[in-house]
N, C-alpha and C positions, 0 to 999 in steps of 0.2 A: 811606969807610965801605962802599962797594959791594964793594971788594976784600976787606975783612974779612968781609963777609957771604958772599961766594963761598967764601972759605977755610973759614968755619965750616960752610957747607952741605956742602962736600967732605968735611970731617972727620966730619960727622954721617953722611953716606952711607957712608963707609968703616967707621964704627963699626956702622952698621946691617948692612952686608954681613958684617962679622965676626960679629956677633950671630946672623945667620941661619945662617952656616956652623957656628958652635958649636952651635946648636940642632939642625941636621941631624946633626951628629956625635953629639950626645947621643941623638937618636932612634935612630940606628943602633946605638949602644952598648947602649941599653936593649932594643932588639929582639933583639940577640944574647944579652943576659943573660936575657931572658924565655924565649927558645928553650932555653937551657941549663937553666933552672929547670924548664921543662915536661918536658924529657927526663928530668931527675932525678926529678920527680914520677912520671913513667911507670915508671921503673925501680923506685921504691919501691912503687908500687901493684902492679907485677908480683911483686915479692918478697913482698908481703903477701897475695897471692891464695892462697886455700886450695888445698892440693895434692889431687890425686885420691885419694879414699878417706880424707881427713882427717876425724877425728871432730869432731863439733860441739863437744865439750867443750874442745878445744884451739884453736878458732878465735879466741877472745878473747885468747889469749896474744900479747902484742905485743913482749916482750923476751926475750932469750936467758935471762936470770935466771928469768923466769917459766916458761919451758919446762923449764929444768933442775930447778926446784923441782917441777914437775908430774911429771917423769920420776922424781925421787926418791920422791915420794909413791906413784907406781904401783909402783916397785920395793919399797918397804917393804910395800905391800899384798900383793905376791906372796910375799915372805918370811914374812909373818905367816900367810898362808893355807897355807903348806907345812908 
């Protein structure tokens, strides 16, 4: 029985060691993923920052389609005024 208990203890220790290693690997992987996501958020925030001299009326436009629509509206206004 003693030999069986020693064998079981050794197997449990090996499993624990593997679990600890797997946990550390996952922590490292998640840290890298988090860093990548933070960089992406920074790029997106930078892209969404208002340009110098940008009118307040276009700051809420968040998509290209909204911007194109606004440009078309302004263009129509210019032609109607002419």
